[in-house]
C-alpha positions as CSV (number, residue, x, y, z in Angstrom):
1,M,112.4,26.3,3.8
2,S,112.1,29.9,4.9
3,R,110.3,31.0,8.0
4,L,107.6,33.2,6.0
5,F,107.0,29.9,3.5
6,V,106.5,27.9,7.1
7,A,104.1,30.5,8.3
8,L,102.2,31.1,5.1
9,L,101.8,27.2,4.6
10,G,100.8,27.0,8.2
11,A,98.1,29.8,7.9
12,T,96.5,28.4,4.7
13,L,96.4,24.7,6.3
14,F,94.7,26.1,9.2
15,G,92.2,28.0,7.3
16,A,91.3,25.2,5.3
17,A,91.0,22.8,8.2
18,Q,88.6,25.6,9.7
19,G,86.5,25.7,6.6
20,R,87.0,29.3,5.7
21,D,87.9,28.4,1.7
22,L,84.9,26.6,1.0
23,P,83.4,26.5,-2.4
24,A,80.3,28.3,-3.2
25,I,77.1,27.2,-4.9
26,A,74.3,29.6,-6.0
27,A,71.1,28.9,-4.1
28,A,69.4,28.5,-7.6
29,Q,71.9,25.8,-8.5
30,L,70.9,23.7,-5.4
31,P,68.6,20.7,-5.7
32,V,64.8,22.0,-5.5
33,E,64.5,20.1,-2.3
34,A,67.2,22.4,-0.6
35,R,65.7,25.3,-2.1
36,E,62.3,24.4,-0.7
37,T,64.3,23.7,2.7
38,L,65.8,27.4,2.4
39,R,62.0,28.7,1.9
40,L,61.0,27.0,4.8
41,I,64.1,28.2,7.0
42,D,63.3,31.7,5.8
43,S,59.5,31.6,6.6
44,G,60.2,29.6,9.8
45,G,58.8,26.2,9.2
46,P,57.1,24.1,9.7
47,F,59.5,21.6,9.2
48,P,58.8,18.2,8.1
49,Y,61.4,16.5,10.5
50,R,61.5,16.8,14.2
51,R,65.2,17.1,14.1
52,D,65.0,20.3,11.9
53,G,66.4,23.4,13.5
54,I,68.8,21.5,16.3
55,T,72.2,23.2,17.0
56,F,74.9,21.6,14.7
57,Q,78.1,20.8,16.8
58,N,80.7,21.6,13.8
59,R,82.7,18.6,15.5
60,E,84.7,17.8,12.5
61,G,85.6,21.5,12.3
62,R,84.6,21.7,8.5
63,L,83.0,24.9,9.0
64,P,84.5,28.1,10.5
65,E,84.9,28.1,14.2
66,Q,82.1,29.8,15.9
67,P,80.6,29.7,19.5
68,K,78.6,26.7,20.6
69,G,75.0,26.9,19.2
70,Y,75.7,29.1,16.4
71,Y,75.1,26.5,13.6
72,R,71.6,25.0,13.3
73,E,71.0,21.8,10.8
74,Y,68.0,21.4,8.5
75,T,67.1,18.3,6.3
76,V,66.9,18.2,2.6
77,P,64.6,15.3,1.5
78,T,66.4,12.9,-0.9
79,P,64.0,11.6,-3.2
80,G,63.4,7.7,-2.8
81,R,64.8,7.8,0.5
82,A,62.3,6.8,3.5
83,D,64.6,8.2,6.0
84,R,66.5,11.7,6.3
85,G,69.0,11.0,4.0
86,A,72.5,12.6,4.0
87,R,71.6,16.0,2.7
88,R,71.5,18.9,5.2
89,I,71.4,22.8,5.2
90,V,73.5,24.1,8.0
91,T,72.8,27.9,8.8
92,G,75.2,30.0,11.1
93,G,73.6,32.9,13.0
94,K,70.4,33.9,14.6
95,P,68.6,35.0,12.6
96,P,70.7,33.1,9.6
97,T,73.6,35.1,8.0
98,S,75.2,32.0,7.0
99,Y,74.3,29.1,4.9
100,Y,76.1,25.8,3.9
101,F,75.0,22.7,1.5
102,T,76.4,19.2,2.5
103,A,75.2,16.2,0.1
104,D,77.3,13.5,2.1
105,H,76.2,13.9,5.7
106,Y,78.9,16.7,6.7
107,N,81.7,15.3,5.0
108,S,82.2,18.4,2.8
109,F,80.3,21.7,2.6
110,R,79.4,24.3,0.1
111,R,78.7,27.8,1.1
112,I,75.2,29.0,-0.4
113,E,75.6,32.3,-2.1
114,R,72.2,34.0,-1.5
């Protein structure tokens, strides 16, 4: 293998591991509950769950690397669930400049296009 190929492969894998190539979803395509959560984020609440707005640590590194405290998470209610369920919106920045949706409790993310 050439050095260039190895360097490009490494950069590609590193970028994917850092969450830089996340698939996108239009806000209009999100579940209605996620669109309502976005509305609450935009208006500053009030939020239905006490943990809404807490710092999201990004421990798995699935989102782009940022300083501690950059990301915040918000619950997206799941119909039929009595608990918070697995769906979340994670925002980045203050005020938020980036938005991500996960339907599987942080296992995967989609960048929300607004």
